[in-house]
KEMIFI-79231 format. One record per residue (C-alpha): x, y, z. Coordinates in Angstrom, 1 decimal. Layout:
N
X, Y, Z
...
***
This chain:
822
104.4, 206.7, 61.9
100.7, 208.3, 61.3
99.0, 211.3, 62.4
95.5, 211.0, 63.9
92.6, 212.8, 64.4
92.6, 212.6, 68.1
88.3, 213.3, 67.9
87.3, 211.5, 64.7
90.5, 209.0, 64.7
90.7, 209.4, 61.3
94.3, 209.5, 59.7
96.0, 212.7, 58.9
99.4, 211.7, 57.5
101.6, 208.1, 57.2
105.2, 207.7, 56.3
106.1, 205.2, 54.2
106.7, 202.6, 57.2
103.2, 203.1, 57.9
102.1, 202.9, 54.3
103.7, 199.7, 54.0
101.2, 198.0, 56.5
98.9, 198.4, 53.7
100.0, 199.3, 50.3
97.0, 198.7, 48.3
95.1, 201.3, 50.6
94.7, 204.5, 50.4
94.9, 205.5, 54.1
95.0, 209.4, 54.8
91.3, 210.4, 55.1
90.4, 207.0, 57.0
89.6, 205.8, 60.1
92.7, 204.2, 61.3
90.9, 201.3, 63.3
89.6, 200.2, 59.5
93.5, 198.8, 59.3
93.2, 197.0, 62.7
92.6, 193.4, 63.5
89.0, 193.6, 65.4
90.0, 191.9, 68.9
92.9, 195.0, 69.1
90.6, 197.9, 68.5
89.8, 198.3, 72.0
93.0, 198.0, 72.7
94.1, 200.9, 70.3
91.1, 202.9, 71.5
92.3, 202.7, 75.1
95.8, 203.6, 74.5
94.3, 207.4, 71.9
91.9, 208.1, 74.8
92.2, 211.6, 76.3
92.7, 209.3, 79.8
95.4, 207.6, 78.1
97.5, 211.1, 77.7
97.7, 211.6, 81.3
100.4, 210.2, 83.8
103.4, 207.5, 81.9
103.6, 206.8, 78.4
102.0, 203.7, 77.6
102.3, 201.2, 74.8
100.0, 198.8, 73.6
100.3, 195.8, 70.9
97.9, 195.6, 67.9
97.8, 193.8, 65.0
97.9, 196.0, 61.9
96.6, 195.5, 58.1
94.6, 195.4, 55.1
91.3, 194.2, 56.5
89.5, 191.7, 56.3
91.4, 189.0, 56.4
94.8, 190.5, 56.6
97.8, 189.5, 56.7
98.3, 190.9, 60.1
101.6, 192.5, 61.3
102.1, 193.1, 64.9
103.1, 196.7, 66.3
104.0, 198.2, 69.6
102.5, 201.2, 69.3
102.4, 204.7, 71.4
100.8, 208.0, 71.4
101.8, 211.1, 71.9
99.5, 214.8, 71.4
101.2, 217.6, 68.2
101.0, 220.8, 69.5
98.4, 223.0, 67.2
99.3, 225.3, 64.7
97.1, 227.9, 65.6
94.2, 228.7, 67.9
91.2, 226.8, 66.7
93.2, 224.0, 65.1
92.0, 220.3, 65.2
94.0, 218.3, 67.8
96.4, 215.9, 66.4
98.4, 212.9, 67.6
101.6, 211.2, 66.6
100.9, 207.5, 66.5
104.3, 205.5, 66.8
104.7, 201.9, 65.7
107.3, 199.4, 66.0
107.1, 196.2, 64.4
107.2, 193.3, 66.5
105.4, 190.8, 64.7
109.1, 188.1, 64.6
109.4, 188.8, 68.3
105.7, 188.3, 68.6
105.4, 185.1, 66.8
108.0, 183.6, 68.6
106.4, 184.8, 72.2
102.4, 182.8, 70.8
104.6, 179.6, 69.6
106.3, 179.2, 72.9
103.5, 179.7, 74.6
101.8, 177.5, 72.8
104.7, 174.9, 73.4
104.2, 175.3, 77.2
100.5, 174.8, 76.8
101.2, 171.7, 74.9
103.6, 170.6, 77.1
101.4, 171.5, 80.4
98.8, 169.0, 78.6
100.6, 166.3, 78.2
102.1, 166.4, 81.3
98.4, 166.9, 82.8
97.0, 163.8, 80.6
100.7, 161.8, 80.9
99.6, 161.5, 84.4
103.3, 162.7, 85.7
104.6, 165.0, 88.5
106.6, 167.7, 87.7
109.5, 168.8, 90.3
112.1, 171.3, 90.1
114.9, 171.0, 92.9
116.8, 175.0, 92.4
119.9, 174.1, 95.2
121.2, 177.9, 93.9
118.0, 179.7, 95.3
116.7, 177.0, 97.5
113.4, 177.0, 95.8
111.6, 173.2, 95.4
108.5, 173.5, 93.0
106.0, 170.4, 93.2
103.5, 170.1, 90.3
99.5, 170.0, 91.3
99.4, 166.3, 89.4
102.6, 165.7, 92.0
100.5, 166.3, 95.0
97.0, 165.0, 93.6
99.1, 161.8, 92.6
100.1, 161.4, 96.4
96.4, 162.3, 97.7
97.1, 166.1, 98.7
94.9, 168.6, 97.8
96.0, 170.5, 94.6
97.3, 173.9, 95.6
97.6, 173.1, 99.0
100.9, 173.0, 101.4
102.9, 170.7, 101.0
102.7, 168.1, 103.6
106.5, 168.4, 104.8
108.8, 171.3, 105.0
112.6, 169.5, 104.2
113.7, 166.6, 102.4
114.5, 164.8, 105.6
110.5, 165.1, 106.9
109.8, 163.8, 103.3
111.8, 161.0, 103.5
109.9, 159.9, 106.4
107.1, 159.4, 104.1
109.3, 156.7, 102.0
108.8, 153.0, 102.6
111.3, 152.1, 105.9
112.6, 149.4, 102.9
113.7, 152.0, 100.4
114.3, 155.4, 102.7
118.3, 154.7, 102.9
118.0, 153.7, 98.8
116.2, 157.1, 98.2
118.3, 159.3, 100.3
121.5, 158.0, 98.6
119.7, 158.5, 95.3
119.3, 162.0, 96.1
122.7, 162.9, 97.2
123.9, 160.8, 93.7
121.5, 162.9, 91.8
122.7, 166.4, 93.6
126.4, 164.9, 92.3
125.3, 164.3, 89.3
125.7, 160.5, 89.4
123.6, 159.7, 85.9
122.9, 156.2, 87.4
120.4, 157.4, 89.4
118.7, 160.1, 87.4
115.8, 156.8, 86.7
115.2, 155.0, 90.2
111.7, 153.5, 91.7
110.5, 153.7, 95.4
107.6, 153.4, 97.4
105.8, 156.0, 99.4
103.2, 156.5, 101.6
99.7, 158.3, 100.2
97.8, 160.4, 101.8
95.6, 157.7, 103.1
97.6, 155.6, 105.0
98.3, 152.7, 101.9
102.0, 152.5, 99.5
101.9, 153.7, 96.3
104.5, 152.7, 93.6
106.8, 155.8, 92.6
109.4, 156.0, 89.4
111.1, 158.9, 89.6
113.0, 160.7, 86.8
115.1, 163.5, 86.9
118.3, 165.3, 85.4
120.6, 168.4, 85.5
119.4, 172.0, 83.7
121.9, 174.0, 84.9
125.1, 173.4, 87.4
127.5, 175.3, 90.0
131.3, 176.2, 88.7
132.2, 172.4, 90.1
130.0, 171.1, 87.4
127.7, 169.9, 90.5
124.1, 170.2, 89.6
122.7, 173.5, 90.5
119.0, 172.8, 89.4
117.1, 169.5, 88.7
114.1, 169.2, 87.2
112.3, 166.0, 86.8
108.8, 164.1, 86.8
107.3, 161.3, 89.0
104.7, 158.8, 87.4
102.6, 156.8, 90.1
103.3, 153.0, 88.7
101.6, 151.0, 91.4
99.5, 149.6, 89.0
102.2, 148.4, 87.0
104.2, 147.5, 90.2
101.2, 145.1, 91.3
100.9, 143.4, 87.8
104.6, 143.0, 87.8
104.1, 140.8, 91.3
101.2, 138.8, 90.1
103.0, 138.2, 86.8
105.8, 136.9, 89.1
103.2, 135.1, 91.4
101.8, 133.5, 88.3
104.9, 132.7, 86.2
106.4, 131.4, 90.0
103.3, 129.4, 89.8
103.0, 128.3, 86.6
106.6, 127.2, 86.3
106.2, 125.2, 89.8
103.3, 123.4, 87.9
105.6, 122.6, 84.7
108.4, 121.2, 86.9
106.1, 119.2, 88.8
104.4, 118.0, 86.0
107.4, 117.7, 84.2
105.7, 119.2, 81.2
107.9, 121.5, 78.7
107.3, 124.7, 76.6
108.8, 125.5, 73.7
108.3, 127.7, 70.4
108.5, 127.3, 67.2
108.9, 130.1, 64.1
108.3, 127.6, 60.8
109.9, 130.7, 58.8
113.2, 130.6, 60.6
112.8, 126.5, 61.8
114.4, 127.6, 64.8
113.1, 126.5, 68.3
112.9, 128.2, 71.6
112.6, 125.9, 74.6
112.8, 125.7, 77.9
115.3, 123.5, 80.0
112.5, 120.6, 80.1
112.4, 120.4, 76.5
116.0, 119.3, 76.9
115.4, 116.9, 79.7
112.7, 115.0, 77.5
114.8, 114.9, 74.4
118.2, 114.3, 76.1
119.9, 117.3, 75.3
122.7, 117.4, 77.3
123.3, 121.1, 77.1
119.8, 121.8, 77.9
120.1, 124.3, 75.1
117.3, 127.4, 74.9
117.3, 128.0, 71.3
118.2, 125.4, 68.4
117.1, 123.9, 64.8
114.0, 121.6, 64.4
116.3, 119.5, 61.9
117.6, 117.9, 65.6
113.7, 116.9, 66.7
113.5, 115.9, 63.6
116.6, 113.3, 63.7
115.5, 111.9, 66.9
112.0, 111.3, 65.9
111.0, 107.9, 64.5
110.4, 108.1, 61.0
107.0, 106.5, 60.8
105.6, 110.1, 63.1
108.4, 112.2, 61.3
105.9, 113.0, 58.5
102.7, 113.1, 60.2
104.1, 115.9, 62.5
105.1, 117.8, 59.6
101.9, 117.9, 58.1
100.3, 118.9, 61.3
102.2, 121.7, 62.1
101.8, 123.1, 58.2
97.9, 122.5, 58.6
98.1, 124.5, 62.5
96.0, 127.5, 61.6
95.6, 130.6, 64.0
92.4, 130.6, 66.3
92.1, 126.7, 65.7
91.6, 124.9, 69.1
94.8, 123.4, 70.6
96.0, 120.2, 68.3
97.1, 116.7, 70.5
99.4, 114.5, 68.9
101.7, 111.8, 69.8
105.0, 110.7, 68.6
108.0, 108.0, 69.3
111.8, 109.4, 70.2
114.8, 108.4, 70.7
116.7, 110.2, 73.1
119.7, 111.9, 72.2
122.2, 110.9, 75.3
120.8, 107.7, 76.3
119.5, 106.3, 72.8
116.5, 105.2, 75.2
112.9, 104.9, 73.3
110.1, 107.1, 74.8
107.0, 108.1, 74.1
106.2, 112.2, 73.8
102.7, 113.9, 73.8
102.4, 117.3, 72.7
99.5, 119.6, 72.6
99.8, 122.6, 70.1
98.7, 125.8, 68.5
99.3, 128.9, 66.4
99.2, 132.1, 66.8
100.6, 135.5, 64.9
102.9, 137.2, 66.6
103.4, 141.3, 67.0
105.5, 141.2, 63.8
103.0, 139.1, 62.0
105.2, 136.0, 62.2
103.4, 132.7, 62.7
104.5, 130.7, 65.8
103.7, 127.6, 67.2
103.3, 127.2, 71.0
103.2, 124.2, 72.5
104.0, 121.8, 75.2
105.4, 118.5, 75.6
105.6, 115.7, 78.1
106.8, 112.4, 78.8
104.1, 109.7, 78.7
105.7, 106.6, 77.7
104.6, 104.8, 81.1
100.9, 105.7, 80.1
101.7, 104.2, 76.8
102.9, 101.1, 78.2
100.2, 100.6, 80.2
97.9, 101.5, 77.4
99.5, 99.0, 75.6
99.2, 96.3, 78.1
95.5, 97.6, 78.6
95.1, 96.8, 75.0
97.1, 93.3, 75.0
94.7, 92.3, 78.3
91.6, 93.1, 76.4
93.1, 91.4, 73.3
94.1, 88.5, 75.4
90.5, 88.8, 77.0
88.7, 88.6, 73.9
90.7, 85.2, 72.8
89.4, 83.9, 75.8
85.8, 84.9, 76.3
85.1, 81.3, 77.6
87.8, 81.6, 80.7
86.2, 84.6, 81.5
83.2, 83.2, 82.1
84.3, 80.6, 84.2
86.3, 82.6, 85.7
83.3, 84.9, 86.8
81.3, 81.9, 87.7
84.3, 80.5, 89.5
84.4, 84.2, 91.6
80.8, 84.1, 92.2
81.3, 80.5, 93.8
83.8, 82.2, 95.7
82.0, 84.4, 97.4
78.5, 82.4, 98.3
80.4, 78.7, 98.5
82.8, 77.5, 100.8
85.8, 76.5, 98.7
86.6, 73.4, 100.2
83.3, 71.3, 100.4
81.6, 73.1, 97.5
78.8, 73.7, 99.8
77.3, 77.5, 100.4
79.2, 79.5, 102.7
77.9, 81.4, 105.7
76.7, 84.3, 103.8
74.8, 81.9, 101.2
73.4, 80.7, 104.6
72.1, 84.1, 105.9
70.5, 84.9, 102.6
68.6, 81.3, 101.8
67.7, 81.5, 105.7
66.3, 85.2, 105.2
64.8, 84.3, 102.3
62.7, 81.5, 104.1
61.7, 83.5, 106.9
60.3, 86.1, 104.5
58.0, 83.4, 102.8
56.6, 82.0, 106.2
54.0, 83.6, 106.3
52.7, 82.6, 103.1
53.8, 78.9, 103.2
52.2, 75.7, 104.6
55.4, 73.9, 105.9
57.2, 75.3, 108.9
60.6, 75.8, 109.3
63.6, 74.8, 110.9
67.2, 75.1, 111.4
69.9, 72.5, 112.6
73.5, 73.4, 113.0
76.0, 70.2, 113.0
79.4, 70.1, 114.6
81.9, 67.3, 114.3
83.1, 65.8, 117.5
86.3, 66.6, 118.3
87.5, 67.3, 115.2
91.0, 68.6, 116.3
92.2, 65.4, 117.4
91.6, 64.1, 113.5
93.7, 67.0, 112.2
96.0, 66.6, 115.2
96.4, 62.6, 114.7
96.2, 62.2, 110.8
97.3, 66.4, 109.5
95.0, 68.7, 108.1
95.0, 66.8, 104.2
92.9, 64.0, 106.1
90.9, 66.8, 108.3
89.8, 68.3, 104.6
88.8, 65.0, 103.8
86.8, 64.4, 106.7
84.8, 67.7, 106.1
84.5, 66.6, 102.7
83.1, 63.7, 103.6
80.6, 65.1, 106.0
79.0, 67.5, 103.4
78.6, 64.3, 100.9
76.6, 62.7, 103.7
74.3, 66.1, 104.5
73.5, 66.1, 101.1
72.8, 62.5, 100.4
70.0, 63.1, 103.5
68.9, 66.1, 102.4
65.3, 66.9, 101.0
64.6, 68.6, 97.3
63.7, 71.5, 99.8
66.8, 71.2, 102.2
69.8, 73.5, 102.1
73.1, 72.4, 103.4
75.8, 74.8, 104.0
79.1, 74.8, 105.7
79.6, 78.0, 108.8
83.2, 77.7, 109.0
85.8, 75.2, 110.5
84.0, 71.7, 111.4
80.4, 73.2, 111.7
77.8, 72.9, 109.0
73.9, 74.1, 108.8
70.7, 72.4, 107.4
67.7, 74.0, 106.4
64.6, 71.9, 106.5
61.1, 72.5, 105.9
58.6, 70.1, 108.0
54.8, 69.9, 108.1
54.1, 66.8, 110.9
55.5, 68.1, 113.8
59.4, 67.7, 115.0
59.5, 64.2, 115.1
60.5, 63.9, 111.4
63.2, 66.8, 112.2
64.5, 63.8, 114.5
64.7, 61.2, 112.1
66.3, 63.4, 109.8
69.2, 64.3, 112.3
69.5, 60.8, 113.4
69.8, 59.9, 109.9
72.9, 62.2, 109.9
74.3, 60.7, 112.9
74.3, 57.0, 111.0
75.8, 58.0, 108.4
78.6, 59.6, 109.5
79.4, 57.5, 112.3
80.0, 54.7, 109.4
83.7, 54.2, 109.3
85.9, 56.3, 106.3
88.1, 54.7, 104.5
91.1, 57.5, 104.2
94.3, 55.8, 102.3
96.0, 53.5, 105.0
93.6, 55.0, 107.6
89.9, 53.9, 108.9
88.6, 56.4, 110.4
85.4, 57.1, 112.5
83.6, 60.2, 113.5
80.7, 61.4, 115.3
78.8, 64.7, 115.6
76.1, 66.5, 117.5
73.2, 68.3, 116.2
71.5, 71.1, 117.5
67.8, 72.3, 116.2
65.3, 74.8, 116.7
62.2, 75.5, 114.9
60.9, 79.0, 114.3
57.8, 77.8, 116.1
60.1, 77.8, 119.4
61.0, 81.4, 119.0
59.7, 84.7, 120.1
62.2, 86.5, 117.7
61.9, 84.9, 114.1
64.7, 86.2, 112.4
68.0, 84.9, 110.7
70.2, 86.2, 113.8
67.8, 84.6, 116.3
67.3, 81.3, 114.7
71.1, 80.8, 114.2
72.0, 82.0, 117.7
69.3, 79.7, 119.0
70.4, 76.8, 116.7
73.7, 77.3, 117.9
72.5, 77.1, 122.2
70.6, 73.7, 121.4
73.7, 72.7, 119.4
76.0, 73.4, 122.5
73.4, 71.5, 124.9
73.9, 68.8, 122.9
77.4, 68.7, 123.2
77.4, 69.2, 126.9
75.4, 66.1, 126.9
78.3, 64.0, 125.6
79.3, 62.5, 121.4
76.1, 61.9, 118.7
73.9, 64.0, 120.7
70.8, 65.5, 119.4
68.9, 68.9, 121.1
66.2, 71.0, 120.6
66.1, 74.7, 121.4
63.6, 75.7, 124.3
63.8, 79.2, 125.5
65.0, 78.0, 128.9
68.6, 77.6, 127.2
68.9, 81.7, 127.1
69.7, 81.4, 130.8
71.6, 78.8, 131.1
73.8, 79.4, 128.2
74.3, 82.8, 129.9
75.3, 81.9, 133.4
78.7, 80.2, 132.1
79.2, 82.5, 128.8
83.1, 82.3, 127.6
84.3, 86.1, 126.1
84.2, 84.2, 122.7
80.5, 83.6, 123.3
79.6, 86.8, 124.6
81.4, 88.5, 121.5
79.5, 86.8, 119.1
76.3, 86.8, 121.0
76.7, 91.0, 120.8
77.3, 90.6, 116.9
74.3, 88.5, 116.8
72.0, 90.9, 118.9
73.5, 94.2, 117.3
75.1, 95.5, 120.5
77.7, 97.1, 118.5
76.8, 100.6, 117.8
78.4, 103.4, 116.1
79.8, 106.5, 118.2
80.8, 109.8, 116.1
84.1, 111.4, 117.1
84.1, 115.4, 115.1
86.5, 116.1, 113.1
87.3, 120.5, 112.5
88.7, 122.4, 110.0
92.1, 123.4, 111.8
91.9, 127.4, 110.2
88.0, 127.9, 111.2
87.2, 125.2, 113.3
84.3, 124.5, 111.7
83.0, 121.0, 111.5
84.7, 119.9, 108.5
84.0, 115.8, 109.3
83.1, 112.9, 111.4
84.9, 109.8, 112.3
82.3, 106.8, 113.2
83.9, 104.5, 115.5
82.6, 101.0, 116.8
81.8, 100.5, 120.5
80.1, 97.7, 122.4
77.5, 98.1, 124.2
76.9, 95.9, 127.2
74.2, 94.5, 129.1
74.7, 97.2, 132.2
74.6, 100.2, 129.7
78.7, 100.8, 130.0
80.5, 100.6, 125.9
83.6, 98.7, 125.7
86.4, 99.9, 123.8
87.7, 98.8, 120.0
90.8, 97.5, 122.1
88.3, 95.2, 124.2
87.0, 93.5, 121.4
88.9, 94.2, 118.0
91.7, 91.4, 118.7
89.3, 88.6, 119.3
86.9, 89.6, 116.7
89.6, 89.2, 114.3
90.4, 85.8, 115.7
86.9, 84.6, 115.4
87.0, 86.3, 111.6
83.5, 88.7, 112.8
85.0, 92.4, 112.3
83.1, 91.8, 108.2
79.9, 91.7, 110.4
80.9, 94.1, 113.1
82.2, 96.6, 110.5
78.8, 95.8, 108.0
76.6, 96.7, 111.1
78.0, 99.7, 112.3
78.1, 101.0, 108.2
74.6, 100.2, 108.1
73.6, 102.0, 111.2
76.0, 104.8, 110.2
74.2, 105.7, 106.7
70.9, 105.3, 108.3
71.6, 108.2, 111.0
73.3, 110.3, 107.9
70.3, 109.9, 106.4
67.9, 111.1, 108.9
70.2, 114.1, 110.0
69.8, 115.0, 106.3
65.9, 114.9, 106.4
66.2, 117.2, 109.2
68.2, 119.8, 107.1
71.0, 119.5, 109.5
73.8, 119.5, 106.5
75.9, 116.9, 108.2
79.4, 116.7, 107.0
81.5, 113.7, 105.2
81.9, 110.7, 107.3
84.9, 108.1, 107.7
84.7, 104.4, 109.0
87.5, 101.9, 109.7
88.0, 99.5, 106.9
89.5, 96.2, 108.2
92.3, 94.1, 106.7
90.0, 91.2, 106.0
87.5, 93.2, 104.6
89.1, 94.8, 102.1
90.5, 91.8, 100.7
86.8, 90.2, 101.4
85.9, 89.0, 97.5
82.4, 90.1, 98.7
83.1, 93.9, 99.5
82.0, 95.8, 96.7
79.0, 93.5, 96.1
78.0, 94.2, 99.6
78.2, 97.6, 99.7
76.6, 98.1, 96.5
73.4, 97.0, 98.5
73.3, 99.9, 100.8
72.0, 103.3, 99.8
75.6, 105.0, 100.6
75.8, 109.1, 100.9
77.3, 110.0, 97.5
80.6, 111.3, 97.6
80.5, 112.0, 101.6
82.0, 108.5, 102.6
85.6, 107.5, 103.0
87.1, 104.4, 104.3
90.1, 104.6, 106.5
92.7, 102.0, 105.8
95.7, 101.3, 108.5
99.0, 102.5, 107.2
100.5, 98.8, 108.3
97.7, 97.4, 105.3
98.1, 100.4, 103.2
101.1, 97.8, 101.3
103.3, 99.0, 98.1
102.1, 95.8, 96.2
98.3, 94.6, 97.5
97.2, 91.3, 96.7
95.1, 91.4, 93.9
91.4, 91.6, 95.4
92.5, 94.3, 97.5
93.9, 96.5, 94.6
90.6, 95.8, 92.9
88.6, 96.3, 95.7
90.4, 100.2, 96.2
89.3, 100.6, 92.5
85.7, 99.7, 93.0
85.8, 102.2, 96.1
86.5, 105.1, 94.1
83.7, 103.9, 91.5
81.5, 103.9, 93.7
82.2, 107.5, 95.2
83.9, 106.3, 98.6
87.3, 108.1, 99.4
90.1, 106.9, 100.9
92.3, 107.8, 103.9
95.2, 106.4, 105.4
95.3, 105.7, 109.2
97.8, 106.2, 111.6
100.0, 107.2, 108.8
103.7, 107.2, 110.3
103.6, 104.2, 112.4
104.2, 101.8, 109.4
106.3, 101.6, 106.2
104.4, 103.0, 103.4
106.6, 104.6, 100.6
106.1, 107.5, 98.6
105.6, 105.3, 95.5
102.8, 103.2, 97.3
100.8, 106.8, 97.7
101.7, 107.8, 94.5
100.0, 104.5, 93.1
96.9, 104.5, 95.1
96.3, 108.5, 95.6
94.7, 108.6, 98.8
92.6, 111.5, 99.5
94.0, 112.1, 103.2
96.3, 110.9, 105.5
95.7, 111.0, 109.4
99.2, 111.2, 111.2
99.3, 109.1, 114.0
98.3, 110.0, 117.3
101.9, 108.5, 118.6
103.6, 111.6, 116.8
100.9, 114.0, 117.4
100.8, 113.9, 121.6
104.9, 114.9, 122.0
105.0, 118.0, 119.8
105.1, 120.2, 123.0
108.1, 119.3, 124.6
109.8, 117.8, 121.3
111.3, 120.2, 118.5
112.2, 117.0, 116.5
108.9, 115.4, 116.5
107.6, 118.3, 115.1
110.4, 118.4, 112.1
109.0, 114.7, 111.5
105.3, 115.9, 110.9
106.4, 118.8, 109.3
108.0, 116.3, 106.7
104.9, 114.4, 106.4
102.8, 117.4, 105.8
105.2, 118.9, 103.1
104.8, 115.3, 101.7
101.2, 115.3, 101.4
100.8, 118.8, 100.1
103.4, 118.5, 97.3
101.1, 115.2, 96.0
97.8, 117.4, 97.1
96.8, 114.8, 99.9
94.5, 116.3, 102.7
96.5, 116.0, 106.2
94.4, 115.1, 109.2
96.3, 115.4, 112.8
94.5, 113.0, 115.7
95.3, 113.2, 119.2
95.1, 116.8, 119.6
94.6, 116.7, 123.4
95.0, 120.5, 124.1
94.9, 123.7, 122.3
98.9, 123.5, 122.3
98.7, 120.8, 120.1
96.0, 122.6, 118.1
98.4, 125.5, 117.6
101.2, 123.5, 116.7
100.0, 121.3, 114.0
98.2, 124.3, 112.7
101.3, 125.9, 112.2
102.6, 122.8, 110.4
100.3, 122.9, 107.9
97.4, 120.3, 109.0
94.5, 120.6, 107.3
92.2, 118.9, 110.0
91.9, 118.8, 113.4
90.5, 115.4, 115.5
91.3, 114.9, 119.2
89.8, 115.5, 122.8
90.2, 118.6, 123.1
87.9, 119.6, 120.2
85.4, 116.6, 120.9
85.3, 113.1, 122.5
83.3, 110.1, 120.4
79.6, 110.4, 120.8
76.8, 108.5, 120.3
74.3, 109.7, 117.4
71.9, 111.4, 119.9
74.7, 113.8, 121.0
76.2, 114.4, 118.0
72.8, 115.6, 116.5
73.2, 118.3, 119.0
76.7, 119.3, 117.7
75.2, 119.6, 114.1
72.0, 121.5, 115.7
74.7, 124.1, 117.1
76.3, 123.9, 113.5
73.0, 125.4, 112.2
72.5, 127.8, 114.2
73.6, 131.7, 113.5
76.7, 132.5, 114.8
***
């Protein structure tokens, strides 16, 4: 206690306890504020003020101690006026102080802990909730509200637990309701769970709820449960992304049969997936095993090298690739393994080697076969040169007679036509056909027939002069290019000499044979159109006139022959004339992306343009063209026109899509295919050949296999046409790896009525997707067809519902509409 002068606040008397607040100081006579903490002076002054003396007694918490730095002690102070000793004496007040320092420090520490807890909760993003079931009070912190998108301090968007449950995701609602009841029952397994709740803006967020009982009823059930909520949406999204990525990685590893491992050099232990066990032939497919187990089956020649490689790996180095040979544990087979390895340091500072293995035995064998083939090739340079010469001979020459073939003839005739303006001599073409050659084959056999053809070739060569050109066109027909300068009489003399020499008897074994021939002659002077095609056509007309006149006849072309022959032309003649006159033109059928229906490709089809302006379908001419061996010429003509159209559209800025064309079986096995294609200015990466599935054999002939490889080198894609109607195996698809499968129209048409047919098509699509092959559905005749094949997974649609085959002018309109703004 201390007695104070009310007017001056001077200390008049103190007891021992008050003196102990400042034991080194003389308190009497001093101003009481000199021993009060500066922050508490206003508080003490208000207690001692006259206004505080009226009404109820007041108490204030004040810190006392020696100034300037204490130590300070907390006192609970009150003040009472003392009665005056006599009239006019000073007014005194008794200041009563109770030591509350220990309690005050505990209170301050508790407040500090509470503040720290509040700061921690806010910074951690935890929302606090407090369910007091005894008093029926429910508290939700500001963070709890804001994480759900509700304003802090605003009203709750629900008034009961049942109403709040309507904000929980329907799939989680029953679980959360049960979890709440289990929490009320004190089940520790439900004190921590996760669920989805609707955010104020409508999307779903993931909540991690943690709670525990802090007081209980008499039956030991929780009377109050306090807990926290955390927004774990980002974590759950990351987990789902990680899960999807892991699934994709697992699928990729499973499909590619790649095994993954982790090796700890310090412990010698390997952690691996089951594919590692499959690769090495470990029957039990262990997840963990000692590295010595691998060493036991690794080839001794490779073991030391691999050990040295592992020791040399350093963190941060690029992945190291290696190959080694093993003997599998289970079956003892020798396999070649490729490894890709890298060193990393884990969180505990341990060095670990991460890597992948896959079986490359077949690749090694193929590589060894290639090396062997190369070594064999290097040892046979002479044979290769001769083989190259033989190939060139086969491409440009007839295999039986050794004469130039039709292709060589066309090239030579074109060359001479180009040289005509600069040449002083004139150009003539003769076609020679052996009379009744079929009778020779029928009577004496094909061997004798071949001998007659060889004899004919020698006769024509013997008649030719140094600048003449002799070729076998095909069958029993030959061609003879001649230059002359003194009128057509000299040509007739050459032709007569041919017939004379051919009519002489031929001794062939036991047989003595006489043959004849007819000769058709055309001169450049007699033709309005001096071109290779026109000369060949007109010489053929002259030959037919000669054969109509009988055996051993000569006929010259005259313009009136065109009308005479046209009046009696056979279907074969009409087809050959159409080829010569370039009456086959390309039609274009658009292809569309199944999802967007945007133009994504176009198939080029051949159409026969008749004289009356109508167009013949492929079924009208392909069988006969195959028989007459004309498909190569038709294919070449269509390709030439199509590439010309493509360049024109590109120059117009119409951005044409990729173009596909059919490739006939005979054309695929043509040794001259690649060299012919190299002469075209093909649009890079925009051309695809479609091969009928019926010719897409698992074991193609050598020429076809070679051509397929060269097509890819030229940037030409390969699609399988009419898939599902032939017998291509999965092995065949893997070997050739086409870019696309075109499902046959016969499989697409019944889809709306046939669930079985849809199952078949779905199986084809699944196989193609597994092999990463594009799927094209042709025969999309209706909107229903389009919907079904799109749902089944087809990538591209083609059919009359989307677009019919059309000439170049009409397809150009389609391209222009495609480039217009939507």
